[in-house]
C-alpha positions in Angstrom: -10.6 -8.9 27.5 -12.0 -5.5 26.4 -15.5 -4.9 27.6 -18.0 -4.3 24.8 -18.4 -0.6 25.5 -14.7 0.1 25.4 -14.3 -2.0 22.3 -17.0 0.0 20.6 -15.4 3.4 21.3 -12.1 2.1 19.9 -13.9 0.6 16.9 -15.6 3.9 16.1 -12.3 5.8 16.5 -10.5 3.4 14.2 -13.2 3.7 11.5 -13.3 7.5 11.8 -9.5 7.9 11.5 -8.5 5.1 9.1 -11.7 3.8 7.5 -10.8 0.3 8.8 -14.0 -1.5 9.7 -13.1 -3.6 12.8 -15.8 -6.3 13.1 -17.3 -7.7 16.3 -15.3 -10.5 17.8 -11.9 -8.8 17.4 -11.7 -7.7 21.0 -8.7 -9.9 21.7 -6.9 -8.8 18.6 -7.4 -5.1 19.4 -6.3 -5.6 23.0 -3.1 -7.4 21.9 -2.2 -4.7 19.4 -2.7 -1.7 21.7 -1.1 -3.6 24.7 2.5 -2.9 23.7 1.8 0.8 23.1 0.1 1.0 26.5 3.1 -0.5 28.2 5.4 1.9 26.5 3.6 4.9 27.9 2.9 3.3 31.3 -0.8 2.7 31.1 -2.5 -0.5 32.2 -6.2 0.1 31.3 -7.6 0.3 27.8 -10.1 2.9 29.1 -7.2 5.0 30.3 -5.5 4.7 26.9 -8.6 5.8 25.1 -8.7 8.9 27.4 -5.1 9.5 26.6 -5.8 9.3 22.9 -8.8 11.7 23.4 -6.4 14.3 24.9 -3.9 14.0 22.1 -3.6 17.5 20.8 -0.9 17.2 18.1 -2.0 13.8 16.7 1.3 12.0 17.4 -0.3 9.4 19.7 -3.0 8.8 17.1 -0.4 8.0 14.5 1.2 5.5 17.0 -2.2 4.0 17.6 -2.9 3.6 13.9 0.5 2.1 13.5 -0.3 -0.5 16.2 -3.7 -1.6 14.7 -2.7 -1.6 11.0 -2.2 -5.0 9.4 0.9 -5.2 7.3 1.2 -8.5 5.5 3.3 -8.2 2.4 6.1 -9.8 0.4 8.1 -9.3 -2.7 6.2 -10.2 -5.9 3.0 -11.1 -4.1 0.4 -12.2 -6.6 3.1 -12.5 -9.4 0.6 -12.5 -12.3 0.1 -8.8 -11.7 3.8 -8.1 -12.3 3.6 -10.2 -15.5 0.7 -8.0 -16.7 2.7 -4.9 -15.7 5.6 -6.0 -17.8 3.4 -6.8 -20.8 1.6 -3.4 -20.7 4.9 -1.5 -20.2 6.3 -3.1 -23.3 3.3 -2.4 -25.3 3.1 1.3 -24.3 6.8 1.7 -24.7 6.7 0.3 -28.2 4.1 2.9 -29.1 6.4 5.7 -28.0 5.5 6.4 -24.4 8.5 7.4 -22.4 7.0 8.7 -19.1 5.5 6.3 -16.6 3.8 7.1 -13.2 2.8 4.3 -10.8 1.2 4.4 -7.4 1.5 1.6 -4.8 -1.4 2.8 -2.6 -0.9 0.4 0.3 2.9 0.0 0.1 3.4 -1.3 3.6 7.2 -1.9 4.3 8.1 -1.4 0.6 8.2 -4.9 -0.9 5.4 -4.0 -3.4 6.8 -0.7 -4.8 10.3 -2.2 -5.0 8.9 -5.2 -6.9 7.2 -2.8 -9.2 10.5 -0.9 -9.6 12.5 -4.1 -10.3 9.9 -5.1 -12.9 10.2 -1.7 -14.6 14.0 -1.7 -14.6 14.0 -5.3 -16.0 11.6 -4.3 -18.8 12.8 -0.9 -19.9 16.1 0.6 -20.7 16.0 3.1 -17.9 18.3 5.6 -19.6 15.5 6.3 -22.1 12.5 6.6 -19.7 11.2 8.9 -17.0 9.7 6.6 -14.3 8.5 7.6 -10.9 6.8 5.3 -8.4 4.8 6.6 -5.3 4.5 4.3 -2.3 2.0 5.3 0.4 0.7 3.8 3.6 -1.0 5.0 6.8 1.6 3.5 9.0 4.7 5.6 9.7 6.4 2.6 11.2 6.3 0.5 8.0 7.2 3.6 5.8 10.4 4.0 7.8 11.3 0.5 7.1 10.4 0.9 3.4 12.7 3.9 3.0 15.6 1.9 4.4 15.1 -0.9 1.9 16.8 -3.5 4.1 15.2 -6.9 4.5 15.8 -10.2 6.2 16.6 -12.8 3.6 13.5 -14.7 4.7 11.4 -11.8 3.6 12.4 -12.3 -0.1 9.4 -14.6 -0.6 8.8 -15.0 -4.3 11.6 -12.6 -5.4 13.1 -14.2 -8.5 16.7 -15.2 -8.1 17.9 -13.1 -11.1 16.2 -10.0 -9.4 18.0 -10.8 -6.2 21.4 -10.9 -8.0 20.7 -7.8 -10.2 18.9 -5.5 -7.7 20.0 -6.3 -4.1 23.2 -6.7 -2.2 24.3 -7.9 1.2 23.7 -5.5 4.0 26.1 -4.9 6.9 24.0 -7.2 9.2 24.3 -11.0 8.5 21.4 -12.5 6.6 20.0 -9.1 5.6 20.0 -7.7 2.1 19.6 -4.1 0.8 17.7 -3.0 -2.3 20.1 -1.3 -4.6 20.1 2.5 -4.8 19.2 2.4 -8.5 15.9 0.7 -7.5 15.2 2.8 -4.4 15.8 6.0 -6.4 12.7 5.2 -8.5 10.4 5.2 -5.4 9.2 8.0 -3.2 7.3 7.2 0.0 4.6 9.3 1.7 2.0 8.8 4.4 -1.6 8.8 3.1 -4.8 7.7 4.7 -6.8 5.9 2.0 -10.1 6.5 3.8 -9.9 10.3 3.2 -10.1 11.1 -0.5 -9.6 13.2 -2.5 -5.9 12.6 -2.4 -3.3 15.4 -3.0 -1.6 13.8 -6.0 -2.3 15.4 -9.4 -1.8 12.3 -11.5 -2.4 11.0 -14.0 -1.1 7.5 -13.1 -0.5 4.8 -15.6 -0.9 2.0 -13.0 -2.3 1.9 -9.5 -1.7 -1.0 -7.2 -4.3 -1.0 -4.4 -4.2 -4.6 -3.2 -5.4 -6.4 -0.1 -6.4 -3.2 1.7 -10.0 -2.7 0.6 -11.0 -5.9 2.5 -10.7 -3.9 5.7 -13.1 -1.2 4.5 -16.9 -1.1 4.3 -18.6 -0.3 1.0 -18.8 3.5 1.7 -15.1 3.9 2.2 -14.2 1.4 -0.5 -16.4 3.2 -3.1 -14.9 6.6 -2.3 -11.4 5.2 -2.6 -12.0 3.5 -5.9 -13.7 6.6 -7.4 -10.7 8.7 -6.5 -8.3 6.2 -8.0 -10.4 6.4 -11.1 -10.0 10.2 -11.2 -6.2 9.8 -10.8 -5.7 7.1 -13.5 -5.1 8.2 -17.1 -7.7 7.0 -19.7 -6.8 3.4 -20.3 -4.8 3.2 -17.0 -4.6 -0.1 -15.1 -5.8 -0.8 -11.6 -4.6 -3.9 -9.7 -6.5 -5.0 -6.6 -6.2 -8.1 -4.4 -7.4 -11.5 -5.6 -9.9 -11.6 -2.7 -11.3 -8.2 -3.6 -13.9 -7.0 -6.1 -15.3 -3.9 -7.8 -18.8 -5.2 -8.2 -20.4 -2.3 -6.3 -18.0 0.3 -7.8 -19.7 3.6 -8.6 -17.4 4.4 -11.5 -16.8 2.3 -14.6 -13.8 0.0 -15.1 -13.3 -2.6 -17.8 -12.3 -6.0 -16.4 -9.1 -7.3 -18.0 -8.7 -10.3 -15.7 -9.9 -11.1 -12.2 -8.4 -8.4 -10.0 -7.1 -6.4 -13.0 -9.1 -3.4 -14.3 -8.7 -0.7 -16.9 -10.2 2.8 -16.8 -12.2 3.4 -19.9 -10.6 5.4 -22.6 -7.7 5.2 -25.0 -5.4 2.7 -23.3 -2.4 3.9 -25.3 -2.9 7.5 -24.3 -0.1 9.0 -22.3 
């Protein structure tokens, strides 16, 4: 097991570079996650690996390190109530004449969330009449590579409704794997972003932001900066979705609660 001093220097590095607040008692978890990377580069000691990281001039090893320690638990249509609300609001805004929609999946992991968003949009709107762009971001280059491919094991479909499977996916070359259709993938652009380092480069405004099940890894300082910059990027009346286990109770900017884990930026909600 990692000794306490080595764990602390790794813990501080992880917080500095990703905002993830790794709590005490996670020594075995950290050791397991960096172990594979250490074997790949021929190191046997966590102390040696930390020294290797410290000498990393171009940042490539740091990216690999953050890939290793990031948690990427996701599935299609996770927390399905959010997608029902997305559909309802899309219909309402479209009925009022809005034709341009911008959506940010802030912790997109391997792509299931932004593709679920894209399927919901395509199922709700006549896409020929609307300008829709979805941004999927994550700190892990590894999961972003998978997301861009859009190929998943059938077991990863989770709660993906059957009619969405039929309408928006097709069999991949490998048995028991399916590929998200190009018409859905074309709606989504993926980019690497570190959510702990706002302000973010996007101009906005976004109509919807999904920032779900990632703030639980941040302390209040990082979380409040993140939520404040999301507020800046949302249009007046724009919608923020967070994880059901998360809260905005200490948030420094004002949101109106629509439902638990669903918030609206103050302003004219029908503004575009």
